[in-house]
C-alpha positions as CSV (number, residue, x, y, z in Angstrom):
1,M,-23.6,22.4,-47.6
2,R,-22.6,20.1,-45.0
3,Y,-20.4,21.1,-41.8
4,A,-18.8,19.0,-39.3
5,F,-21.4,19.2,-36.2
6,K,-20.4,17.7,-32.2
7,Q,-22.5,17.9,-29.4
8,V,-20.3,18.3,-26.2
9,D,-21.2,17.5,-22.7
10,V,-19.6,20.1,-20.1
11,F,-18.5,19.9,-16.4
12,T,-18.7,16.0,-16.3
13,D,-16.7,13.3,-17.5
14,V,-19.6,11.1,-17.7
15,P,-22.0,11.2,-20.9
16,Y,-25.3,13.2,-20.2
17,R,-24.8,14.5,-16.7
18,G,-23.2,17.9,-17.4
19,N,-24.7,20.5,-19.7
20,P,-24.9,20.0,-23.4
21,V,-23.5,22.6,-26.4
22,A,-23.9,21.9,-29.9
23,V,-20.9,23.1,-31.8
24,V,-20.6,23.9,-35.6
25,L,-17.6,23.7,-36.9
26,G,-16.0,25.8,-40.3
27,A,-19.4,27.9,-39.6
28,E,-18.1,30.9,-41.8
29,H,-20.4,31.1,-44.7
30,L,-23.3,31.1,-42.7
31,S,-25.6,34.0,-42.3
32,T,-26.6,34.9,-38.7
33,E,-30.0,34.0,-39.5
34,K,-28.8,30.6,-40.2
35,M,-27.4,30.5,-37.3
36,Q,-30.0,31.9,-35.1
37,G,-32.5,29.5,-36.6
38,F,-30.2,26.6,-36.1
39,A,-29.8,27.6,-32.4
40,H,-33.7,27.5,-32.2
41,W,-33.9,24.3,-33.6
42,T,-31.6,22.4,-31.4
43,N,-33.4,23.9,-28.4
44,L,-29.8,24.0,-26.4
45,S,-29.5,26.5,-23.7
46,E,-26.3,27.5,-26.2
47,T,-25.4,26.2,-29.8
48,T,-22.3,27.8,-30.8
49,F,-20.4,28.3,-34.2
50,V,-16.5,28.6,-34.7
51,L,-15.3,30.9,-37.3
52,P,-11.6,32.1,-38.2
53,P,-10.5,34.8,-36.0
54,T,-10.6,38.1,-37.1
55,T,-7.3,39.0,-35.1
56,D,-3.9,37.1,-34.9
57,A,-3.8,37.2,-31.2
58,A,-6.9,34.3,-31.2
59,D,-6.6,30.9,-32.4
60,Y,-10.5,30.9,-33.4
61,R,-13.7,32.8,-33.2
62,V,-17.0,31.8,-31.8
63,R,-20.5,33.3,-31.8
64,I,-23.0,31.8,-29.2
65,F,-26.5,31.4,-29.4
66,T,-29.6,30.6,-27.5
67,P,-32.7,29.6,-29.2
68,T,-33.8,33.1,-29.5
69,L,-30.5,35.5,-29.1
70,E,-26.7,35.7,-29.5
71,L,-24.6,36.2,-26.4
72,P,-21.3,37.9,-25.9
73,F,-19.9,35.3,-23.7
74,A,-21.0,31.7,-22.3
75,G,-19.0,29.9,-20.0
76,H,-19.8,26.0,-20.6
77,P,-20.2,26.7,-24.4
78,T,-16.4,28.4,-24.0
79,L,-14.9,25.2,-22.9
80,G,-17.4,22.7,-25.1
81,T,-16.1,24.7,-28.2
82,C,-12.5,24.5,-27.6
83,H,-12.9,20.7,-26.8
84,A,-14.6,20.4,-30.2
85,W,-12.0,22.5,-31.9
86,L,-9.2,20.7,-30.8
87,E,-11.2,17.3,-31.2
88,A,-11.4,18.0,-34.9
89,G,-7.8,18.7,-35.0
90,A,-7.1,22.1,-34.8
91,A,-3.4,23.1,-33.3
92,A,-3.4,26.7,-31.0
93,R,-0.4,28.0,-31.2
94,D,0.6,27.8,-27.6
95,P,0.6,24.1,-26.6
96,H,-0.6,24.9,-22.9
97,G,-3.4,27.0,-23.8
98,V,-6.0,28.5,-26.4
99,V,-7.1,32.3,-27.1
100,Q,-11.2,32.4,-28.1
101,E,-12.3,35.6,-29.5
102,C,-15.9,36.2,-28.5
103,G,-18.2,38.7,-28.2
104,I,-16.4,40.1,-25.0
105,G,-13.2,40.1,-27.0
106,L,-10.6,37.7,-25.9
107,V,-11.0,34.7,-23.3
108,D,-7.9,32.6,-22.5
109,I,-8.2,29.0,-22.0
110,R,-5.7,26.7,-20.3
111,R,-5.0,23.0,-21.0
112,D,-4.5,21.0,-17.7
113,G,-4.5,17.4,-18.9
114,D,-8.2,16.8,-20.2
115,R,-9.4,19.6,-18.2
116,L,-10.3,22.8,-19.9
117,S,-10.7,26.4,-17.6
118,F,-11.3,29.5,-19.0
119,R,-9.9,32.9,-16.9
120,A,-13.1,34.5,-15.4
121,P,-13.7,37.7,-17.8
122,P,-14.1,40.9,-15.7
123,L,-17.7,41.8,-14.1
124,V,-19.5,44.5,-16.2
125,K,-21.6,45.4,-13.6
126,G,-20.9,44.6,-9.7
127,G,-22.3,46.2,-6.1
128,P,-25.3,45.5,-4.1
129,L,-28.8,45.1,-5.4
130,E,-31.2,47.7,-5.5
131,P,-33.7,47.5,-3.2
132,E,-36.6,47.1,-5.5
133,V,-34.5,44.6,-7.3
134,L,-34.1,42.3,-4.2
135,D,-37.4,42.6,-3.2
136,Q,-38.3,41.3,-7.0
137,V,-35.8,38.4,-6.3
138,T,-37.2,37.1,-2.7
139,K,-40.7,36.6,-4.2
140,C,-39.3,34.8,-7.2
141,L,-37.4,32.7,-5.0
142,G,-40.5,32.4,-2.5
143,V,-37.6,33.3,0.5
144,S,-38.0,36.0,3.3
145,P,-35.4,38.8,3.3
146,D,-34.0,37.1,6.5
147,E,-33.0,33.9,4.7
148,I,-30.5,36.0,2.7
149,V,-27.1,35.9,3.4
150,D,-25.9,38.3,0.6
151,S,-26.8,39.7,-2.5
152,A,-25.0,41.3,-5.6
153,W,-24.8,41.8,-9.3
154,V,-22.4,39.6,-11.0
155,D,-23.1,40.6,-14.6
156,N,-20.1,39.6,-16.5
157,G,-21.9,39.5,-19.8
158,P,-25.1,37.6,-19.2
159,S,-26.9,39.5,-16.7
160,W,-26.3,37.6,-13.7
161,L,-27.3,39.0,-9.7
162,A,-26.6,36.5,-7.2
163,V,-28.0,35.7,-4.2
164,R,-26.6,34.0,-1.0
165,L,-28.4,31.7,1.0
166,A,-27.2,29.9,4.4
167,D,-28.9,26.6,3.9
168,P,-27.9,24.1,0.6
169,R,-31.1,22.4,1.5
170,R,-33.1,25.6,0.6
171,V,-31.6,26.2,-2.6
172,L,-31.9,22.4,-4.0
173,G,-35.4,22.9,-2.2
174,L,-36.4,26.3,-4.6
175,K,-39.4,26.1,-6.8
176,P,-39.3,30.0,-8.3
177,S,-42.1,31.9,-10.1
178,F,-41.4,33.9,-13.1
179,A,-39.2,37.2,-13.0
180,P,-37.5,38.7,-16.0
181,L,-34.1,38.2,-14.6
182,D,-31.0,36.1,-14.6
183,I,-30.7,34.7,-11.3
184,G,-28.0,32.6,-9.7
185,V,-28.7,31.2,-6.2
186,V,-25.8,29.5,-3.9
187,A,-24.7,28.5,-0.6
188,L,-22.1,27.2,1.2
189,T,-21.9,23.3,1.9
190,G,-19.4,22.8,4.7
191,S,-17.8,19.6,2.7
192,D,-16.7,19.0,-0.8
193,P,-18.2,20.5,-3.3
194,Q,-17.6,23.6,-0.9
195,I,-20.9,25.6,-2.4
196,V,-24.1,24.4,-4.4
197,V,-25.4,26.2,-7.3
198,R,-28.3,26.8,-9.4
199,A,-29.1,29.2,-12.1
200,F,-32.6,30.4,-13.3
201,F,-33.2,32.9,-16.3
202,P,-36.2,33.8,-18.4
203,V,-37.4,32.3,-21.4
204,D,-41.0,33.2,-22.7
205,E,-42.4,34.4,-19.6
206,A,-41.2,31.2,-17.8
207,L,-38.2,30.9,-16.0
208,R,-35.8,28.0,-16.8
209,E,-33.2,26.3,-14.9
210,D,-29.7,25.8,-16.5
211,P,-27.7,22.4,-15.6
212,V,-24.4,23.7,-15.2
213,T,-23.3,27.3,-15.6
214,G,-19.6,28.6,-16.7
215,S,-20.5,32.1,-16.8
216,L,-22.2,32.4,-13.4
217,N,-19.5,30.4,-11.5
218,A,-17.1,32.7,-12.7
219,S,-18.7,35.6,-11.4
220,L,-19.7,33.9,-8.3
221,A,-16.0,32.9,-7.7
222,Q,-15.1,37.0,-8.1
223,W,-17.8,37.8,-5.3
224,L,-16.9,34.7,-3.2
225,L,-13.5,34.8,-3.1
226,G,-13.7,39.1,-3.2
227,N,-15.6,39.0,-0.2
228,G,-14.3,35.9,1.8
229,A,-17.1,33.5,1.7
230,V,-14.7,31.3,0.2
231,T,-11.0,30.3,-0.4
232,A,-9.7,28.8,-3.6
233,P,-9.4,26.1,-5.1
234,Y,-13.1,24.9,-4.3
235,R,-15.4,22.7,-6.4
236,A,-19.3,23.8,-7.0
237,S,-22.0,21.3,-7.6
238,Q,-24.8,22.3,-10.1
239,G,-27.4,20.2,-11.6
240,A,-29.0,17.9,-9.0
241,V,-32.2,19.1,-9.0
242,L,-32.4,18.5,-13.2
243,G,-30.7,14.8,-12.6
244,R,-27.7,16.1,-13.7
245,D,-24.2,15.8,-11.6
246,G,-21.7,18.8,-12.6
247,V,-18.9,19.9,-10.9
248,V,-17.1,23.2,-11.6
249,H,-13.2,23.4,-10.5
250,I,-12.6,27.1,-9.3
251,E,-8.7,28.0,-9.0
252,Q,-7.4,31.4,-8.1
253,T,-3.3,32.5,-9.1
254,Q,-1.3,34.3,-6.9
255,D,-1.7,37.4,-8.7
256,G,-5.5,37.1,-8.5
257,E,-6.7,35.5,-11.5
258,I,-9.8,33.2,-11.4
259,W,-10.0,30.2,-13.7
260,V,-13.0,28.2,-14.5
261,G,-12.7,24.3,-15.4
262,G,-14.3,21.4,-16.2
263,D,-14.3,18.1,-17.6
264,T,-15.7,17.9,-21.5
265,V,-16.8,14.7,-23.4
266,T,-18.3,14.4,-26.8
267,C,-21.6,12.8,-27.0
268,V,-22.4,13.5,-30.8
269,D,-20.2,13.7,-33.5
270,G,-20.7,14.0,-37.0
271,T,-22.6,16.4,-39.7
272,V,-25.0,18.9,-40.1
273,D,-26.6,20.1,-43.4
274,F,-28.1,23.7,-44.0
């Protein structure tokens, strides 16, 4: 069968400078094995499949796959999938927002002109890193303990942990070794964008870097805003080391809700055969 397919660049309005996600639309007849196999073939950090929702509260349902496993939630696939779904002619019940159903439940997505933002999901796990985990992280990153300003678990589905360094140049210069951990590294810049971010995750005994990471930036925002390190709104820069120019927009409402936004642009538009 032939399915509508798009490849969307997320957290950029310039094609090929953000983080791409592959989106297969109308995928309700595909098996889990077909989905995982296709995600393995695209070899992108995530490939998504859009299906009808299982609840009247959602506009659509999405399944999110890395090349090796299914994720309950991921940030840039959420924005890229919503962009593809809307561009394909679908209409949300609310003209100002979309409700996505995924593995963690319902995720609200806001439309602000051409920019999409998702409401940051609550943390599954927070709090300080265990000493043995922090020791593993410092060895992986090749930093000394006194270079770390702060650290914490910031797990919001993906099992992120966060480390804040004092010097953004140190963040950009990191050349980590392997560790079986999802590690986000951040530093304040003192200018705009206000923070610089890098994200590392293990794949096949190697540590891979993600160009621009919505889920990590969502949990970093909860952590950094919560402890007063930054104030909202702010912008985060990610991807420079990989030749990208991703920008993540963070806003916080008066009632404390955190929204993670970015520009999206379609780079590939066509069909795919299964």
